[in-house]
N, C-alpha and C positions, 0 to 999 in steps of 0.2 A: 283134455285128459283128466276128467273129473273136476271141472271148474267149480260146480256148485258145492260139492262136498268139501273141497279144500278150502274155499273162501268162507264157507259157513263156519268151519272150525276156527278160522282165523278171527272172524268177527266175534265168536263166542269167547275167544281167549283175549279179546281186547287188542288185537294186533293193529287194528286200523285207528287207534287213538292218537297217532303221531301228529295229526293236523287238527287243529281246533277250529272254532268259528272264524270265518274270514281267512282261512289258510294260515293262521298264525303258527309259526314253527315252534315245536316243543323239543326238537333234537338240535344238536349243534352242527351247523353247516361247516365244512372245511374252510379254514381261514383264508387260504391262498388260492387264487385262480391260476392253476397251472396250465401253461400253454401246451396244447397237444397237436400232434400231426393230424391234419385233416384226413389223410389216408388211413391212419390207425383207427380213427373214429368210425369211418365208413366200413372198414374191415371188421369192426365189432358188430355191425348191424346184420341181423338175420330175421327169420320168422319161423314159427313152428308150423309143421305140416303133418299130413297123414298120407304120404304118397303111396303107401302100400295098401290103402283102403280102397278096394275095388267095388264096394257097394255104395260109393258116394261119388261126388263130382271129382274127387281126386283120381278116379279111374281114367279120366282123360289126361294122361301125363303130358301130352303135347301142350294142352292149355295151361296146365300147372307150370310148366317151364316158361311158357310165354308170360304168365302172370309174374313170375319171379324176374324175368328179364325186364318187364314193364317197370317194376319197382327199382331195378338196378341192383338187386340183391342176389348173392350166389351162395349164401350160407343158410342152412335150415337145421332144425332140430326135429328128429323123427325117431320112430321105434327102430331098435336094432334089427338086423335081418333075422328072419325066423322061418326055417323051412316048413314049419307046421302051418304057416299062413298060406294064403292064396298065392300060388307060384307066379301068377300074372302080376300081382302087386309087388312081389319080390323082384321081378324083372324090371319093374318101373323104377325101383331104387337105382339100378344100374343105368337105366336110360337117363335119369336125372344126373347121375355122376358123369356120364358121357357128355352131357350138355354143360359141364363145368360146375355143377352144384356140389358143394362140400357139406358133409354131414357131421352134426353132433348126434351120436346115437345114444339113446337112453336104453338101459339094459332091460331085458325081458326074461321071463322064466325064473326058475329057482336054482339054476346050476351055472355058476360063474365059469366053469371050465368049458361047458358047451357054448356059452355066450362068446368067450374069447376065441374059440375055434371058428365060430360063424363070422366074427369080425375079421379074423385072419383070412378066411376064404373070400370075404368081400374085397379086401385090399389086393388079394391076388388077382381078382378079375378087374377091379377098378382102382388101380394104384393112386395114392395121394388123395383119395376122396373122403377120408375120415379126418375131421379136424379135432374132435374131442369125443371122449367116451364118458357117459354119465351113469352114475349108479341108479338103483331102483327109484321109481317115480312115486312120490307122495305116499310113503309107506304107512302114514297114519290112515289113509283112505284105502290103500291097496296093499294089505299086509303080505309079507313074504314069509316063507318057512324055509329054514336052512339048517341042516345038521341037528335037527331036533329042537331048534330054537324058534321063537316067535317074537313078534314085536320089534322094538328097537335093537335088541340083542341080535336077532336074526339079520336085520339090515346091516348092522355094523360088521358082523362076521362075514356076510356075503361081500360087502364092500371091500373088506381087507383082503379077502382071497382074490377078488376081481383085480384089485390094485396089484397084488403080487404077480398074478398071471400076466397081466398086461406088461408090467415092467420086465418080466422074464422072456417075453416074446420079441425076437429081433425085428419083426415087421410092425409091431405096435408100440414098442418101448418108448418111442419119441413122442407119442400122442398124449396130451394131458388127460388125466383122469379127474372127473368132476364128482363131487360128493352126491350121495343120494339126498332126496328131499323129504322133509318131515316137518310136522308141527305138533308140539313145540320143537324148536331146533335141537339137534343133538350132534355129537361129534362123529366125524367120519374120516377114515383114511383116504386122503385125496390130495391132488395137487392144487385144486381150486375149490373154494366154497361155492355152493349153488343156492340160488334164491328163486322162489316163485312169488308173484306179486300181483294181486287182483284187488285194486281199490274199489270198494262198493260205492254206490250212490254218486258216481261221477267225481269222486275226490281226486285232487291233483296228486302227481306221483312223487315228487322229489323227497319231501321230508319223511314220508312213510318208508320210501325206499332206503333212505339213509338210516332210519332207525332199525329196519330189518337187517341191513348190512352190519351195523354196529353190534346187534344182538348175536349174529353168527360169528363175528370177529372175536367176541368175548369167549366163545367156545373153542373156535379153531383160529387163533390169531395168525397174522403174518402171511396170509394167503391172498392171491388174486381171487376174483370171483366172477361168476357168470349168472345171468338171469335167463333161465331156460324156459320159463313161461311167465305170462302176465298180460295184463291189458284190460280192455273194456268191451262190453257187447252193446249192440244197438237195438235190442228189443226193449223199448221204453216201458212197455206194460208188464215186464217180467215179474215185478214185485207183486202184481195182482194174481199171479198164477204159480206162486211158490218159489220164485227165484229172487234175485236181488236186482236192484234198480239198474236199468240200462240208460243209455244216453242217446240223444239225437245224433244223426250223422255228422252235423256240423260241429258239435261238441266233441264227438269221437275223433275227428280230424285234429283238433287242437290238442286233445289229451294224448294222442298217439305220438305226435311230434315231440311234445314235452317228455313223454316216456323215454324215447330214444335219447333226447338231449340230457335228461337227468341221469340216465345210466352212463352216458359218456362222461359227464362231469364227475361222477363218483368213481370212474375208472373201470367199469365193467369190461372184461375182456371179450365177452360175447353177450348179446341180448337178443332174445327170441320172443317177441310178443306172440300171443296166441290169438288167432292163427291166420293163415294165408287167406282162406275163403270159407264162406258159409256153405259147407259141403253137403248138407242134407236139407231137403225141403221142409218148410214149416208153414203150411198154408193156414193153419189155425192160430199162428202167432202165440204158441203156448210153451215153447222150449228155448230158453236163453242159450243153451249149448249150441244152437244152430245159428247164432248171430254174432259170433266173435270175429268174423273174418274181416280182412281188409278189402276183399272182394265179395260180392253177393253171390247167391246161388247160381246165377247165370254168367258168372265170371266178369260181371261189370265192376269196374273199380269204384268203391265207395269214396267219398271225399277224403277219408283217411289215406287210402292208397295213393290218391293224387298228391296229397301233401307229403307223404313219405317219399314218393318219387322225386318231388321237387327238392326236398331236403338232401337226398342222396346226390342229385345232380349238382347242387350248389357246392357240396363238399368234395365232389369227385376230384381226384388227383392221379393222373395216369403217368406221371413222370417216373422214370426208372429208379430214381432215388426217393420216391414218395414215402417210404417207410424207414429210411435210414439216415436222412439228412440231419445235421445238427440243428436243433431248434434255437432260434434267436428270439427271446421274449420281446414283446412290444411294450413300450411305455405308453400307457393310456390312463385316462380318468373318466369315470362315468358318474355323474351326479344325479341325484333325485330318484334313485332306485327304491322301490318299496321293499319291505322286509320279505315279501313273497317272491321277489325277483332273483334271477340267477344269471351268471355270466360265465361263458366258456370261451377263452381265447384259443385260436387255432392258427396253424400256419401250413402252407403248401410248400412243396419242394422248390418252387420258383422263388421263394422268399416272401411271397404275398401273405399278408396276415388277414384273418377274419375274426370277427367277434360275434358269438351267438349270445343273444339276450332274450330271455323269456320270463314271463310273469306267471305265477300260479295262484291267482285269486279263485274264490269259489265261482264256478261258471255253470253249475247245474243245481236246480232246485228239485230235490228228490220228492218233496211233498206235492209239488205242483206238476211234476214231470215236464219241466220247462227250463230252457236256458236262463241263466242270470247274466244280464248285460254288465260286463266289466267296465269300470270307469277307466278312461285313458289317462295315464300318468305322464306328465311332461318330464323328459330326461334330457340331459346334456352330455354328449360324448366328445372328449377332447383327446385327439391323437397327436397333438403337436404339429410342428411345421414339416416334419418328415413325411407326412401323408397329405397329398393334395386333393385326392378324389375319394369319395366313398359311394359304393353301390349298395343300397339297402334292399335285401331280398325278404319277401314275406312268403314263406313256403306254403302256408295254408291257402292264402288268396292267389298265390302264383304270380305276384306282381314284383316289379323291380323299379327302384327310384334312384337316380343318380344325384349326388349332392357334392358340393365343394367341401373339402375337409381341412383346408389350411388354417381354419379357425374352428372353435367348438361348433358342433352341429346339434340341432335341437330336434328331438323326435318325440312322438307319442307312443307309449307302451301300454297296450291294453291286455288282451288275452291271447294275442297271436305272436309267436316268436318272430324275432328279427335277426337276420344274419347280415352283418355289415362287412362287405368285401372292400378292402383298403388298397389304394394304389397311388 
């Protein structure tokens, strides 16, 4: 939804300066590693789609649903229903809802009353299918006009009226309202803050994501937040044809798993990388916008799709109490972590604990258009005598290693995330 224009404005404003050479952090990471329910984390994972676009590969809604099921994801971010659009595409939104897909709908048009009426009609036909309602998209790139206003003033007035109407509607009032997106960030009447996040040149996600969140928090403090777009594309040569640097498929897989984990560690309520698939052909390899997908143009999963699928399967918790059980923090120690590494403790309803560990060194050389081999760092994880076995998952490689854990275990941490399942 306007990747090039949005990210170009962020680069010009210095937004991507949060990570320096070697990935050295310039923002302050949260001090405490808070244990989270694995199901809550998985339930925050989604992906951006264009299900209503019938001039693209999204026209095959059956394959779109199959791709989502392959990933294990049931949450998407898409355009709000619009009767002025192709009616076939509009029916596909309901087809997806019938298949169990839940939507965060981003507002369209210049009339919040008409928008809310369309959303009400959608839930009448597909009850329970709207998870969140987002304000206007990237108003710095796609300006709106409302009640004689333009620019940020128009976006704020539109957002305030949309918020009021949603809260007044008995069929929509329970649904969280997300802020409009803009750069530089500005205040909005909303339940949650909203971020878009496109690191150029293969830069790692966490510390820039943290800085963006902190910047929005200073404007609208005390709110939950969602990331409704973000990610990386795989057109390596894009910088030579007017875009910004893409990455290889192998690096893309690592960065996308890190993207989901970083969002989870920072507490994102929803995260929607852009996007599900490369929906338009690009035989000349000249348009980066056609290469952001987790799947390619033929619906083949890229390595990133395989890695995300593995991540979701590792975290999956189908227990009836998966989102309500009381969390019991684990006593653990991990030694040897570099300053670019992160830890996310997790627990399932069965009581089983997991630890996600990932490192964010520089792994892409933008000048050479080539991966950077990350050095493997030895780390030691000590879970005490209450843990006897550890199963180490590597979601990018898709491998599993069983280890004894009654004493400290030694691992090598390079540029691939590790998820340690304890038992």
